PASEBA-1860 file (N, C-alpha, C; in nm, 3 decimals):
! residues 126
1> XXXXXXXX> 0.289/1.325/-1.594/0.305/1.346/-1.489/0.338/1.417/-1.389 ~ 0.292/1.392/-1.272/0.310/1.435/-1.128/0.371/1.339/-1.023 ~ 0.496/1.353/-0.959/0.423/1.290/-0.816/0.431/1.361/-0.718 ~ 0.393/1.375/-0.644/0.343/1.433/-0.533/0.461/1.239/-0.395 ~ 0.513/1.366/-0.298/0.562/1.267/-0.222/0.470/1.307/-0.083 ~ 0.457/1.131/0.010/0.403/1.220/0.180/0.432/1.129/0.244 ~ 0.426/1.089/0.373/0.422/0.997/0.472/0.352/0.973/0.492 ~ 0.324/0.836/0.524/0.200/0.803/0.636/0.311/0.682/0.736
9> XXXXXXXX> 0.283/0.721/0.868/0.301/0.627/1.020/0.445/0.604/0.942 ~ 0.536/0.675/0.873/0.624/0.622/0.862/0.734/0.531/0.711 ~ 0.575/0.535/0.635/0.635/0.487/0.478/0.559/0.566/0.383 ~ 0.683/0.511/0.292/0.633/0.666/0.217/0.555/0.567/0.151 ~ 0.517/0.763/0.077/0.343/0.683/0.010/0.384/0.863/-0.155 ~ 0.392/0.782/-0.310/0.457/0.811/-0.397/0.269/0.857/-0.496 ~ 0.248/0.937/-0.479/0.081/0.970/-0.510/0.120/1.019/-0.716 ~ 0.099/0.931/-0.820/0.163/0.912/-0.925/-0.018/1.025/-0.951
17> XXXXXXXX> 0.020/1.144/-1.065/-0.123/1.202/-1.093/-0.071/1.207/-1.269 ~ -0.122/1.191/-1.326/-0.112/1.149/-1.524/-0.114/1.026/-1.538 ~ 0.026/1.061/-1.659/-0.027/0.943/-1.803/0.110/0.842/-1.734 ~ 0.127/0.732/-1.741/0.253/0.709/-1.682/0.284/0.655/-1.789 ~ 0.311/0.705/-1.928/0.367/0.610/-2.039/0.472/0.627/-2.116 ~ 0.528/0.613/-2.162/0.624/0.582/-2.208/0.761/0.611/-2.192 ~ 0.870/0.603/-2.231/0.996/0.607/-2.173/1.046/0.660/-2.069 ~ 0.974/0.880/-2.150/1.039/0.953/-2.087/0.985/0.959/-1.937
25> XXXXXXXX> 0.854/1.001/-1.949/0.728/0.936/-1.801/0.792/0.871/-1.686 ~ 0.820/0.745/-1.743/0.817/0.596/-1.678/0.985/0.583/-1.531 ~ 1.118/0.710/-1.686/1.174/0.714/-1.582/1.273/0.829/-1.514 ~ 1.115/0.936/-1.486/1.045/1.037/-1.326/1.065/0.933/-1.291 ~ 0.992/0.864/-1.306/0.936/0.741/-1.107/1.067/0.710/-1.125 ~ 1.125/0.600/-1.192/1.238/0.557/-1.146/1.311/0.621/-1.091 ~ 1.363/0.700/-1.135/1.498/0.812/-1.066/1.475/0.902/-0.957 ~ 1.360/0.910/-0.946/1.184/0.948/-0.751/1.303/0.829/-0.660
33> XXXXXXXX> 1.234/0.656/-0.803/1.208/0.532/-0.598/1.354/0.548/-0.634 ~ 1.432/0.573/-0.718/1.625/0.540/-0.673/1.681/0.636/-0.587 ~ 1.618/0.722/-0.561/1.686/0.829/-0.493/1.676/0.833/-0.373 ~ 1.487/0.796/-0.292/1.488/0.776/-0.254/1.511/0.623/-0.148 ~ 1.551/0.534/-0.237/1.591/0.440/-0.216/1.710/0.489/-0.133 ~ 1.815/0.506/-0.270/1.943/0.472/-0.206/1.955/0.621/-0.113 ~ 1.832/0.734/0.011/1.869/0.811/0.093/1.827/0.749/0.195 ~ 1.811/0.582/0.168/1.744/0.537/0.328/1.601/0.488/0.290
41> XXXXXXXX> 1.494/0.465/0.218/1.329/0.456/0.227/1.413/0.283/0.167 ~ 1.298/0.207/0.244/1.282/0.037/0.249/1.152/0.038/0.214 ~ 1.072/0.098/0.233/0.868/0.049/0.270/0.794/0.190/0.151 ~ 0.771/0.175/0.087/0.766/0.343/-0.059/0.595/0.187/-0.091 ~ 0.517/0.323/-0.113/0.404/0.250/-0.144/0.386/0.347/-0.297 ~ 0.292/0.288/-0.380/0.269/0.337/-0.534/0.118/0.412/-0.509 ~ 0.074/0.532/-0.470/-0.057/0.556/-0.536/-0.157/0.576/-0.690 ~ -0.183/0.463/-0.736/-0.221/0.485/-0.897/-0.349/0.499/-0.896
49> XXXXXXXX> -0.390/0.586/-0.788/-0.525/0.685/-0.807/-0.573/0.758/-0.962 ~ -0.497/0.863/-0.899/-0.450/0.975/-1.016/-0.428/0.846/-1.155 ~ -0.370/0.787/-1.157/-0.276/0.754/-1.310/-0.440/0.721/-1.400 ~ -0.412/0.841/-1.485/-0.548/0.831/-1.604/-0.533/0.762/-1.698 ~ -0.329/0.750/-1.796/-0.298/0.610/-1.860/-0.206/0.562/-1.860 ~ -0.177/0.352/-1.859/-0.077/0.419/-1.854/-0.091/0.259/-1.930 ~ 0.065/0.263/-2.035/0.133/0.085/-2.114/0.162/0.022/-2.091 ~ 0.230/-0.030/-2.163/0.338/-0.116/-2.120/0.437/-0.085/-2.019
57> XXXXXXXX> 0.499/0.005/-2.093/0.583/0.061/-2.057/0.582/0.156/-1.870 ~ 0.469/0.186/-1.839/0.428/0.212/-1.740/0.396/0.093/-1.619 ~ 0.361/-0.066/-1.638/0.367/-0.173/-1.573/0.502/-0.220/-1.587 ~ 0.605/-0.209/-1.730/0.730/-0.256/-1.661/0.789/-0.170/-1.567 ~ 0.786/-0.046/-1.590/0.833/0.078/-1.438/0.823/0.032/-1.276 ~ 0.618/-0.037/-1.309/0.607/-0.005/-1.140/0.683/-0.154/-1.120 ~ 0.711/-0.250/-1.163/0.766/-0.356/-1.133/0.907/-0.326/-1.148 ~ 0.909/-0.270/-1.179/1.121/-0.227/-1.214/1.108/-0.173/-1.071
65> XXXXXXXX> 1.048/-0.089/-1.024/0.997/0.010/-0.838/1.052/-0.108/-0.782 ~ 0.944/-0.283/-0.751/0.903/-0.295/-0.670/1.064/-0.434/-0.716 ~ 1.129/-0.480/-0.771/1.191/-0.487/-0.821/1.288/-0.453/-0.732 ~ 1.408/-0.300/-0.775/1.470/-0.255/-0.696/1.429/-0.234/-0.553 ~ 1.300/-0.178/-0.505/1.331/-0.226/-0.348/1.316/-0.338/-0.226 ~ 1.290/-0.458/-0.275/1.301/-0.598/-0.283/1.469/-0.628/-0.243 ~ 1.541/-0.565/-0.395/1.657/-0.587/-0.360/1.734/-0.565/-0.275 ~ 1.665/-0.343/-0.273/1.763/-0.331/-0.157/1.678/-0.378/0.013
73> XXXXXXXX> 1.685/-0.485/-0.006/1.578/-0.472/0.148/1.423/-0.470/0.171 ~ 1.406/-0.334/0.109/1.247/-0.337/0.140/1.120/-0.412/0.138 ~ 1.031/-0.334/0.065/0.869/-0.393/0.071/0.834/-0.273/-0.029 ~ 0.653/-0.327/-0.073/0.657/-0.226/-0.190/0.460/-0.252/-0.200 ~ 0.392/-0.152/-0.228/0.254/-0.154/-0.246/0.168/-0.095/-0.309 ~ 0.063/-0.169/-0.391/0.008/-0.057/-0.451/-0.106/-0.065/-0.375 ~ -0.143/0.103/-0.442/-0.252/0.135/-0.443/-0.383/0.209/-0.501 ~ -0.435/0.150/-0.465/-0.535/0.218/-0.537/-0.511/0.248/-0.698
81> XXXXXXXX> -0.539/0.093/-0.807/-0.494/0.124/-0.936/-0.648/0.099/-0.969 ~ -0.637/0.160/-1.117/-0.745/0.164/-1.235/-0.801/-0.004/-1.229 ~ -0.932/-0.042/-1.229/-0.951/-0.101/-1.328/-0.881/-0.268/-1.380 ~ -0.871/-0.125/-1.546/-0.812/-0.163/-1.620/-0.642/-0.204/-1.559 ~ -0.560/-0.109/-1.498/-0.427/-0.198/-1.443/-0.420/-0.290/-1.377 ~ -0.530/-0.272/-1.235/-0.545/-0.431/-1.171/-0.569/-0.590/-1.245 ~ -0.610/-0.532/-1.417/-0.666/-0.642/-1.496/-0.596/-0.649/-1.539 ~ -0.480/-0.622/-1.574/-0.350/-0.638/-1.634/-0.260/-0.816/-1.546
89> XXXXXXXX> -0.233/-0.650/-1.403/-0.162/-0.723/-1.364/-0.140/-0.852/-1.189 ~ -0.338/-0.849/-1.324/-0.368/-1.060/-1.222/-0.352/-1.157/-1.309 ~ -0.362/-1.092/-1.484/-0.405/-1.177/-1.588/-0.314/-1.109/-1.621 ~ -0.117/-1.079/-1.597/-0.015/-1.174/-1.582/0.025/-1.231/-1.499 ~ -0.026/-1.220/-1.345/-0.012/-1.278/-1.236/0.098/-1.198/-1.187 ~ 0.145/-1.094/-1.157/0.212/-0.982/-1.083/0.106/-0.930/-1.003 ~ 0.003/-0.923/-0.995/-0.036/-0.814/-0.852/0.006/-0.912/-0.738 ~ -0.026/-1.031/-0.694/0.072/-1.068/-0.550/0.172/-1.052/-0.538
97> XXXXXXXX> 0.252/-1.012/-0.658/0.373/-1.089/-0.660/0.478/-0.944/-0.698 ~ 0.405/-0.860/-0.637/0.383/-0.749/-0.673/0.352/-0.680/-0.520 ~ 0.316/-0.763/-0.405/0.275/-0.740/-0.264/0.192/-0.697/-0.267 ~ 0.053/-0.705/-0.337/-0.087/-0.730/-0.334/-0.080/-0.556/-0.368 ~ -0.254/-0.541/-0.411/-0.286/-0.457/-0.397/-0.393/-0.400/-0.348 ~ -0.374/-0.225/-0.244/-0.482/-0.242/-0.154/-0.623/-0.069/-0.216 ~ -0.678/-0.088/-0.153/-0.762/0.036/-0.227/-0.786/0.142/-0.100 ~ -0.710/0.118/-0.007/-0.724/0.170/0.165/-0.633/0.247/0.146
105> XXXXXXXX> -0.553/0.352/0.257/-0.405/0.393/0.261/-0.364/0.323/0.369 ~ -0.487/0.350/0.480/-0.452/0.272/0.588/-0.446/0.149/0.622 ~ -0.500/0.072/0.535/-0.436/-0.071/0.507/-0.335/-0.105/0.509 ~ -0.280/-0.043/0.380/-0.175/-0.065/0.336/-0.015/0.036/0.382 ~ -0.115/0.077/0.463/0.034/0.057/0.517/0.031/-0.012/0.678 ~ -0.038/-0.064/0.698/-0.062/-0.083/0.872/-0.096/-0.295/0.782 ~ -0.053/-0.297/0.668/0.039/-0.430/0.602/0.232/-0.425/0.619 ~ 0.250/-0.366/0.661/0.363/-0.295/0.623/0.474/-0.363/0.687
113> XXXXXXXX> 0.336/-0.342/0.859/0.367/-0.398/1.037/0.420/-0.263/1.124 ~ 0.462/-0.327/1.168/0.565/-0.229/1.287/0.547/-0.101/1.200 ~ 0.547/0.049/1.250/0.657/0.192/1.227/0.722/0.190/1.248 ~ 0.768/0.224/1.175/0.892/0.378/1.235/0.893/0.543/1.226 ~ 0.997/0.555/1.249/0.973/0.698/1.222/0.974/0.788/1.071 ~ 0.955/0.895/1.116/0.846/0.901/0.979/1.020/0.963/0.978 ~ 1.137/0.927/0.829/1.247/1.010/0.816/1.171/1.183/0.817 ~ 1.247/1.276/0.775/1.237/1.418/0.648/1.243/1.366/0.572
121> XXXXXX> 1.147/1.531/0.514/1.175/1.485/0.432/1.235/1.508/0.363 ~ 1.321/1.496/0.205/1.428/1.535/0.164/1.381/1.624/0.105 ~ 1.561/1.759/0.089/1.513/1.927/0.044/1.456/1.905/-0.102 ~ 1.408/2.043/-0.108/1.295/2.104/-0.249/1.416/2.057/-0.389 ~ 1.357/2.058/-0.498/1.433/2.059/-0.582/1.497/2.162/-0.643 ~ 1.591/2.196/-0.698/1.658/2.366/-0.762/1.525/2.435/-0.843
END
């Protein structure tokens, strides 16, 4: 799994590519989100457009990311969830609880409200 970071109008967008399954893969996402929250990020979008497979651990980690961000006083959105993922979130009634799912990044960013200045990207990992 790859996780690409980008900022759009002061909102951190984490683009996930590959499989979001099992403890090892989901831990990477958890660690990145925790690091960004510790660095001051309070508005995060998870872009799931390129997620190939997701299991219950992946869904659980999405929920965990949401809880971490909200506890830190932030906001969270989902972008481009695959049909199967969205169906699972709707069936479990998690989709509205997670701040909603968007198919358009501009709309997801606008849903946060007022734009804030974009923080500098974190230093590259060694």
